[in-house]
C-alpha positions in Angstrom: 100.4 61.8 62.6 98.7 58.5 61.7 95.8 57.4 63.9 95.4 53.8 64.6 92.0 52.1 64.2 90.1 52.4 67.4 90.1 49.1 69.4 86.6 48.1 71.0 86.0 49.9 74.2 85.7 46.6 76.1 85.2 42.7 75.8 81.5 43.4 76.3 81.3 45.5 73.1 83.3 42.6 71.1 80.8 40.0 72.6 77.8 42.2 71.4 79.2 42.7 68.0 79.5 39.0 67.7 76.2 38.0 69.1 74.4 40.6 66.7 75.6 38.4 63.6 73.1 35.8 64.9 69.7 37.1 64.2 66.8 35.4 65.9 64.1 33.6 64.1 61.2 35.8 63.6 58.1 35.1 65.7 55.9 34.1 62.7 58.4 31.1 61.8 57.3 29.6 65.0 53.6 29.5 63.8 54.6 26.8 61.3 55.9 24.7 64.3 52.7 25.6 66.0 50.7 24.2 63.3 52.7 21.2 63.1 52.2 20.4 66.5 48.2 21.0 66.1 48.3 18.8 62.9 46.8 15.6 64.6 43.9 17.3 66.0 43.5 19.3 62.9 43.6 16.2 60.7 40.9 14.6 63.3 38.5 17.6 63.0 38.4 17.4 59.3 40.5 15.2 57.1 40.5 17.9 54.3 43.1 19.9 56.5 45.7 17.3 55.2 46.0 19.2 52.0 46.5 22.4 53.8 49.2 20.9 56.3 50.9 19.4 53.2 51.1 22.7 51.5 52.2 24.6 54.8 55.0 21.9 55.2 56.5 22.8 51.7 56.1 26.6 52.4 57.9 25.8 55.7 60.6 24.1 53.8 60.8 26.7 51.3 61.2 29.6 53.8 63.8 27.6 55.9 65.9 26.9 53.0 65.7 30.4 51.4 64.7 33.3 53.6 66.0 32.1 56.8 68.7 30.2 55.5 71.2 32.6 57.2 69.7 32.1 60.6 70.2 28.2 60.3 73.3 28.9 62.5 71.1 29.8 65.5 68.7 27.0 64.9 71.6 24.3 65.0 72.7 26.0 68.1 69.4 26.0 69.6 68.8 22.4 69.0 72.1 21.6 70.9 70.9 23.4 73.9 69.0 21.3 76.6 66.1 24.0 76.8 65.0 23.3 73.1 65.2 19.4 73.5 63.1 19.8 76.8 60.5 21.9 75.2 60.3 19.4 72.2 59.7 16.5 74.8 57.3 18.6 77.1 55.3 19.2 74.1 55.2 15.5 73.0 54.4 14.7 76.7 51.8 17.2 76.9 50.2 16.0 73.8 50.1 12.4 74.9 49.5 13.1 78.4 46.4 15.1 77.8 44.8 12.6 75.5 45.6 9.9 77.9 44.2 11.7 81.0 41.0 12.3 79.0 40.8 8.7 78.1 41.3 7.7 81.7 38.7 10.2 82.8 36.3 8.8 80.2 36.0 11.9 78.2 37.7 11.4 74.8 37.9 14.4 72.2 35.5 13.3 69.5 33.9 16.6 68.2 35.3 18.9 65.6 35.1 21.8 68.3 37.1 19.8 70.8 39.8 18.9 68.3 39.9 22.5 67.2 40.1 23.8 70.8 43.1 21.1 71.3 44.8 22.4 68.1 44.5 25.8 69.3 46.0 25.2 72.7 48.6 23.2 71.3 49.6 25.7 68.6 49.7 28.5 71.3 52.0 26.6 73.5 54.2 25.5 71.1 54.7 29.1 69.7 55.1 30.6 73.3 57.6 27.8 74.4 59.7 28.0 71.4 59.9 31.8 71.4 61.0 31.4 75.1 63.5 28.8 74.2 65.0 31.0 71.7 65.2 33.9 74.0 67.0 31.7 76.5 69.3 30.4 73.8 70.3 33.6 72.7 71.0 35.0 76.1 73.2 31.7 76.7 75.0 32.5 73.3 75.7 36.1 74.4 77.1 34.8 77.8 79.4 32.4 76.0 80.5 35.1 73.7 79.8 33.5 70.4 
């Protein structure tokens, strides 16, 4: 008596197996992107941050090309999705719009504390929105059965 290999119980089990191959980006990776979105205000707060931002850019590049190389498939798929592009455009609009609104109100950000506060808000917003966009993308990929 020979036993045949067991087939997946359902199409859902096959979909789960295929989406498990795509590992999500870790939340700490989005901190790189958060700091990048806060770079303008960090630079305005103190020009010496430029060295730290440059070093962080190099670390981000090395981590992206080595440790997270296997997850590039997810990143490519995320950028094809509308939600990720909406997040990127929304963050750009938030950056420009908030500074424009302050200029129109006659209250520009000039102090170090103001720029650091702006950097903190932009960084937290970026990390939160990118994490959310990743969750939405993973759900869409699971629904597609990638």
